[in-house]
Steps between C-alpha positions, in 0.01 A plus 500: 500500500679822436382848595258497203355157583680339207648153529654230288533123486763307309583140424138407429414232246362633169143381555173659614511612864243662728615801700296576807524830682489481880228752581625539859799687357284765331431838655210493746174545308648425157262317267608284208308470173499241221690641202428230240464124454865454607384567858366142522169634627641666812674837517789371715613232248658528153592238242851556365618316188879495523715431196870415511723807496216754521405751765137516606300764684185435704285786629246500781240778517420696817174683431507750784865607490396867510338474845682705764547205738656284228729783386608567860582132557705482178690819592578364847628171354720681247647718774571196720676316217693808385622560857666155497627438147737218601243280672353193334149523354389204710582688819303798373195283435519357852526852642193616305294203619616524863657837597617357835691219330328218690 
């Protein structure tokens, strides 16, 4: 993801896909909520109907994003990513999950 948590996929077939958010990558204490029937019954999954040549956006809802601990975690992640703009996102994810790099 980028500093805002945005990401993209390309080269996918124009069919219905299910996107699943890895909750271990969310800020500590963050809670997801079902937005609508496109969540497939769980807040961490979304149905996405792709059509050839179109862009598609899928949102996931964090219900407690105004809690101080969640805000602090997001700010720390943004600072860590901004401090190393040339590093790959995958390396950043590994660093967030295991700060010692093991």
